[in-house]
Steps between C-alpha positions, in 0.01 A plus 500: 500500500791736557596483128164632372567871580831480307315384190283810514804726539699350212293666219530838671878468528526409130288798390706743707826357368387522137384859550840604629675339202271680254558836672876451488489437123303815417710783363521811716295788366636850468314769687646785294240679288577550133383827350317459166693614192219708354372690803588835335308405189197402707485854641519642148219268385259664746495806273166506316671573167716187513358198317496174693370151425167605652457747212493222239182529293264202520373526143593208276705700249728650765540168682595335171758771427658453843498123460664515153772736625569274800528195269742684269717606794510159673579325172821703460778304672743792469301705759583488871260373765427862605420593141258208471318620810439864411156644557286530189189714539267561205211749486324586176795374295758706694762273655699606807820305568646523852770325698874436506698362207869417470599727212399765250479222239243307707302818545494563125430134414196487731363824361545368144316178588212703649475719189480195272186364666176562310272759659771699678449874440782633717770370737595691814842353583572560869746211530802571723852371456601323821830609645 
C-alpha cells in the first residue's frame, strides 16, 4: 500500500521535468524595441494631399490598370524587392507611384511600365531613391 502514492507522483515528476527541458531549449528573446524604418513616411502620409492605398478607386477600370501595372513590375526580374513593392494608386486613369526604389533606372523603368498600360492617362511618379 505504501507504493501507491508514488505511482500517482511519477506522472507529475515527468511533466515537470519535460517542461524544464523545453524551457531550456527555447531561444532567449530580445527585449530591445526596433524602430520601424518608415516612421517618417507614415507622418507624411497623414497629409490629406498624399495618396495612399486607401485612395485606390474601386471602379473596375482603375483596379484593372493597377493590376496590370503590378503584373508588369513583378514580372521584371531586374527590379529589386523594394521596386516590386511600390504603391500603385489609380484614380480616373491617373496613376500615382510611391515608395522606395534602388536607383534612378528602377524609377524610370517602373514609370515606363505604368505608361504602357492601356487606360493610363497620366503617371504621377513620386518614387524615391533609397539611400
